[in-house]
N, C-alpha and C positions, 0 to 999 in steps of 0.2 A: 504493500500498501505506498501510494506516494504522499507525503503529508506536507504540504505546502507552508511557508511561514506565514504568519498573520500579515507582515507587509512585505513588500517586494524590498531588496535592497538596489532599487534603482537611484535617482537622483534625487536632490532634496525635494525638488518639486513634484516629483511624482510620490514620493512618500508621505510627502503632506497633502495633497490628492487624495490619499488613500484615508489618512486620518480624519480628514474633512467627509468625505463620503461615509467613514464610518461612525463618527458623530451625528451625521445627519440620520442616518439609520437607527442610530437608537434614541435621537430628538423624538423622530417620528412613532418607534415605539413605546416610548415615555408617553407621549400625548394621547396615543390609543387607550394604555394602560389607565390613564387619568380619565379618560373619557367613560370608559367600560366601569370600573371600579368606584365611583367618582370619589377622585383623590382631592382632599380639601386644597384650597387655593397656596395657603404657604407650605404644604409639603409639595406640591406643584411645582412651586417657583423655588424652593432648594433643591429638587430635583434638575431641575433645568442650569442652575447654577453649578452644581456640582459636575455636570456632565459636560459645562462648556469649559469649567477649569482642569478637568480631566483631560480634555482635548488637548488644551493648551501644555498641561504637562508632558502629555505624551510626546509633543513636537520638540517640546525642550528636551527631555530625554533622549530625543533622536539628533539634537544640534539642529534643531530646522529654528529659524527665528518664530518666536512666538510674537501673538498678536496683542498688543497694549487694550485696544478696543474689546477684543473678547474676554481677555482678562478682566477687563472694566465692568464687562457686562455680566460674566459669571459671578462676580464677587456682590454687584448690586442684586442679580437675582438671589442669589443666595441669602447676603445679607436681610432683604427683604422678607425673604420666607421666613428666616430665624426671628426677625423681629416682630412679625404678624403672629408666628407660633408662640413666642413668649407673652403674647399681647401686653406688648409695651406701650406708653400711654399715646405717644406722638406717632406719626406716620410715617415710617423711616424710608419705605418701599417708595411710595410716589415721589416724596422729595428727592430720593437718590436717581430716580428714574428720570425725573426732570431735569436737575442738574447735569446728568448724563447727557441729555438731550441739549441742552445750553450750551456745555461745552463743545460738543460736536458740533453745532450750528456756528459757534464763535469761531471754532477751527476752520471750517469751510471758510467763511466769511474772510478772515485772518490770509487764507491762503490764498484765497482769489484777489485779494487786493495785492498781494506780490509781483 
Protein backbone atom coordinates (compact mmCIF):
# COMPACT_ATOMS: atom_id res chain seq x y z
CA UNK A 1 0.00 0.00 0.00
CA UNK A 2 1.40 3.37 -1.02
CA UNK A 3 0.90 6.00 1.67
CA UNK A 4 1.11 9.61 0.60
CA UNK A 5 2.38 12.33 2.91
CA UNK A 6 -0.21 14.83 4.13
CA UNK A 7 1.53 17.55 2.11
CA UNK A 8 3.63 17.20 -1.02
CA UNK A 9 7.20 18.30 -0.62
CA UNK A 10 6.87 20.81 -3.45
CA UNK A 11 7.55 24.51 -3.47
CA UNK A 12 6.45 26.65 -0.56
CA UNK A 13 3.70 28.09 -2.77
CA UNK A 14 2.33 24.60 -3.44
CA UNK A 15 2.52 23.66 0.24
CA UNK A 16 0.83 26.93 1.25
CA UNK A 17 -1.94 26.17 -1.25
CA UNK A 18 -2.39 22.72 0.23
CA UNK A 19 -2.53 24.12 3.76
CA UNK A 20 -5.13 26.67 2.63
CA UNK A 21 -7.18 23.96 0.89
CA UNK A 22 -7.16 21.77 4.01
CA UNK A 23 -8.09 24.74 6.20
CA UNK A 24 -11.04 25.63 3.95
CA UNK A 25 -12.20 22.01 3.90
CA UNK A 26 -12.09 21.83 7.70
CA UNK A 27 -13.86 25.20 7.90
CA UNK A 28 -16.77 23.91 5.78
CA UNK A 29 -16.92 20.72 7.85
CA UNK A 30 -17.02 22.86 11.03
CA UNK A 31 -19.80 25.07 9.61
CA UNK A 32 -21.81 21.98 8.67
CA UNK A 33 -21.36 20.47 12.13
CA UNK A 34 -22.31 23.77 13.75
CA UNK A 35 -25.50 23.91 11.68
CA UNK A 36 -26.47 20.27 12.28
CA UNK A 37 -25.80 20.15 16.01
CA UNK A 38 -26.61 23.69 16.66
CA UNK A 39 -23.33 24.78 18.16
CA UNK A 40 -23.67 27.94 20.28
CA UNK A 41 -22.25 31.10 18.73
CA UNK A 42 -19.37 31.42 21.21
CA UNK A 43 -18.18 27.86 20.56
CA UNK A 44 -18.51 28.38 16.82
CA UNK A 45 -16.33 31.51 16.99
CA UNK A 46 -13.73 29.77 19.13
CA UNK A 47 -13.65 26.86 16.68
CA UNK A 48 -13.13 29.18 13.73
CA UNK A 49 -10.38 31.00 15.64
CA UNK A 50 -8.62 27.74 16.45
CA UNK A 51 -8.90 26.59 12.84
CA UNK A 52 -7.41 29.82 11.48
CA UNK A 53 -4.59 29.85 14.02
CA UNK A 54 -3.85 26.15 13.38
CA UNK A 55 -3.50 26.83 9.64
CA UNK A 56 -1.11 29.71 10.30
CA UNK A 57 0.83 27.55 12.77
CA UNK A 58 1.17 24.85 10.08
CA UNK A 59 2.50 27.47 7.65
CA UNK A 60 5.00 28.67 10.25
CA UNK A 61 6.13 25.09 11.04
CA UNK A 62 6.79 24.47 7.35
CA UNK A 63 8.83 27.65 6.99
CA UNK A 64 6.17 29.48 5.01
CA UNK A 65 5.45 33.15 5.70
CA UNK A 66 2.47 33.53 7.99
CA UNK A 67 -0.26 35.99 7.12
CA UNK A 68 -0.69 38.65 9.80
CA UNK A 69 -4.24 39.32 8.68
CA UNK A 70 -5.27 35.70 9.29
CA UNK A 71 -3.49 35.61 12.64
CA UNK A 72 -5.45 38.73 13.64
CA UNK A 73 -8.70 37.15 12.41
CA UNK A 74 -7.99 33.97 14.37
CA UNK A 75 -7.19 35.86 17.54
CA UNK A 76 -10.30 38.05 17.16
CA UNK A 77 -12.58 35.05 16.58
CA UNK A 78 -11.12 33.04 19.44
CA UNK A 79 -11.05 35.97 21.89
CA UNK A 80 -14.58 37.00 20.94
CA UNK A 81 -15.89 33.48 21.42
CA UNK A 82 -14.08 33.07 24.73
CA UNK A 83 -15.33 36.47 25.88
CA UNK A 84 -18.93 35.50 25.06
CA UNK A 85 -18.50 32.08 26.65
CA UNK A 86 -17.26 33.65 29.88
CA UNK A 87 -20.19 36.10 29.67
CA UNK A 88 -17.98 39.07 30.45
CA UNK A 89 -19.74 42.42 30.77
CA UNK A 90 -18.80 44.36 27.64
CA UNK A 91 -18.99 43.07 24.06
CA UNK A 92 -15.39 42.30 23.09
CA UNK A 93 -16.07 40.43 19.85
CA UNK A 94 -17.96 43.22 18.07
CA UNK A 95 -15.45 45.82 19.24
CA UNK A 96 -12.49 43.72 18.05
CA UNK A 97 -14.17 42.96 14.72
CA UNK A 98 -15.02 46.64 14.16
CA UNK A 99 -11.44 47.56 15.13
CA UNK A 100 -10.03 45.01 12.69
CA UNK A 101 -12.27 46.37 9.93
CA UNK A 102 -11.23 49.98 10.65
CA UNK A 103 -7.56 48.96 10.66
CA UNK A 104 -7.93 47.16 7.31
CA UNK A 105 -9.80 50.10 5.79
CA UNK A 106 -7.16 52.56 7.04
CA UNK A 107 -4.41 50.34 5.64
CA UNK A 108 -6.10 50.30 2.22
CA UNK A 109 -6.50 54.09 2.25
CA UNK A 110 -2.88 54.67 3.30
CA UNK A 111 -1.59 52.23 0.67
CA UNK A 112 -3.74 53.88 -2.03
CA UNK A 113 -2.31 57.31 -1.21
CA UNK A 114 1.31 56.17 -1.66
